[in-house]
KOLKEMAR-212004 format. One line per 4 residues: number of its first residue (from 0); their letters; for each residue x, y, z of C-alpha. Coordinates in pm, whole numbers, plus 50000, padded with zeros to 5 digits. Layout:
BEGIN
NUM> A> X/Y/Z | ...
This chain:
BEGIN
0> MGKI> 90105/87522/85038 | 90334/87338/85280 | 90453/87099/85010 | 90546/87386/84777
4> SSKL> 90727/87569/85057 | 90922/87256/85144 | 91017/87204/84779 | 91136/87565/84751
8> DSIF> 91345/87522/85067 | 91513/87218/84911 | 91580/87407/84588 | 91733/87707/84764
12> SAIT> 91945/87483/84988 | 92069/87292/84683 | 92157/87621/84509 | 92355/87731/84815
16> FAEA> 92557/87408/84828 | 92613/87413/84451 | 92744/87770/84468 | 92979/87662/84746
20> GDHD> 93116/87388/84519 | 92948/87087/84684 | 92770/86969/84369 | 92716/86610/84485
24> FARE> 92532/86715/84800 | 92329/86966/84599 | 92217/86682/84368 | 92121/86469/84668
28> LMNE> 91904/86749/84803 | 91723/86773/84471 | 91661/86401/84441 | 91307/86312/84529
32> KRNI> 91184/85964/84592 | 91150/85810/84246 | 90952/85493/84193 | 90854/85314/83876
36> LLAV> 90567/85068/83892 | 90604/84744/83697 | 90265/84573/83679 | 90261/84207/83576
40> KESE> 90004/83932/83583 | 90070/83577/83698 | 90178/83345/83413 | 90191/83635/83164
44> VERK> 90531/83791/83211 | 90706/83937/82909 | 91088/83945/82901 | 91083/84267/82699
48> TLTY> 90874/84433/82971 | 91121/84328/83241 | 91416/84456/83036 | 91239/84785/82972
52> AINT> 91176/84825/83347 | 91544/84765/83430 | 91666/85010/83167 | 91421/85278/83278
56> CKRV> 91514/85243/83646 | 91884/85268/83563 | 91829/85572/83342 | 91627/85773/83597
60> KATL> 91783/85620/83911 | 91451/85492/84045 | 91331/85216/84273 | 91116/84954/84104
64> DILY> 90783/84864/84262 | 90673/84529/84121 | 90297/84485/84137 | 90233/84113/84087
68> VSEG> 89868/84028/84030 | 89779/83666/84108 | 89514/83461/84276 | 89758/83233/84458
72> TKTD> 90067/83269/84674 | 90319/83120/84430 | 90543/83351/84225 | 90645/83267/83866
76> SVVE> 91005/83151/83826 | 91054/83423/83563 | 90976/83685/83828 | 91192/83510/84091
80> NFFD> 91486/83518/83847 | 91410/83883/83778 | 91473/83963/84147 | 91829/83828/84110
84> ELKT> 91880/84036/83797 | 91766/84351/83979 | 92013/84281/84260 | 92294/84230/84007
88> EGIS> 92206/84561/83839 | 92197/84740/84176 | 91831/84836/84146 | 91625/84859/84465
92> YNFI> 91283/84700/84440 | 90966/84632/84635 | 90745/84333/84562 | 90372/84386/84606
96> RSGG> 90130/84097/84558 | 89771/84180/84468 | 89456/83995/84372 | 89180/84094/84133
100> TLKQ> 89238/84244/83791 | 89560/84402/83670 | 89378/84719/83575 | 89215/84770/83916
104> AVLD> 89537/84684/84101 | 89730/84949/83902 | 89459/85211/83953 | 89445/85144/84328
108> YTKH> 89823/85151/84364 | 89873/85476/84173 | 89585/85640/84359 | 89755/85578/84693
112> NSDV> 90120/85628/84586 | 90186/85971/84440 | 90560/85910/84396 | 90514/85679/84094
116> LCVI> 90686/85831/83790 | 90525/85592/83544 | 90361/85251/83512 | 90523/84989/83291
120> MESP> 90314/84690/83191 | 90261/84444/82912 | 89988/84542/82672 | 89720/84276/82662
124> EEAV> 89420/84400/82469 | 89183/84358/82761 | 89392/84597/82971 | 89344/84894/82742
128> VDHK> 89039/84842/82521 | 88697/84922/82659 | 88501/84617/82538 | 88170/84751/82664
132> RKEK> 88193/85039/82422 | 88342/84820/82143 | 88592/85091/82058 | 88960/85056/81990
136> GMSE> 89190/85274/82196 | 89238/85356/82560 | 88942/85326/82792 | 88845/85636/82988
140> TWKN> 88972/85473/83308 | 89330/85459/83179 | 89313/85812/83045 | 89253/85937/83399
144> ISCP> 89555/85764/83558 | 89776/86007/83751 | 90105/85918/83579 | 90229/85804/83235
148> LVLV> 90135/85451/83130 | 90400/85269/82925 | 90275/84962/82737 | 90534/84713/82615
152> KAGI> 90433/84457/82355 | 90624/84133/82299 | 90575/83758/82303 | 90448/83625/82635
156> IQK> 90663/83376/82824 | 90427/83105/82940 | 90540/82886/83228
């Protein structure tokens, strides 16, 4: 109940400032923390996915959380160059390195971070198809994710 009450307080405060003519401050009061999660796997980074993430962040004015799944400590040059592009575009970002599988890393991250608006990731078949059940389509695990999942398909840039 406290979260709803706090949200209502913000709304009513924003209305008050908007009525007084301070529209910019009213918008600031209404802005919540907005994060978009870009999930990529080492050596399998798609340019189209990176471009989609930039465009989405610019459109909704969000911070980009980059979840980089790898077994080592080295970061692909494509991702390193992407950091420079984000700075040029004026997009704030956080880089999070994780081990294990892409699927589990995304599920863990979204479970513990409720401010994620959506997850953007490349669409390798193994990420979405449940091979144990031999069925095409989304596995039950992905259907239960707490935010929209955006899959981008394009050619993979191999290093």
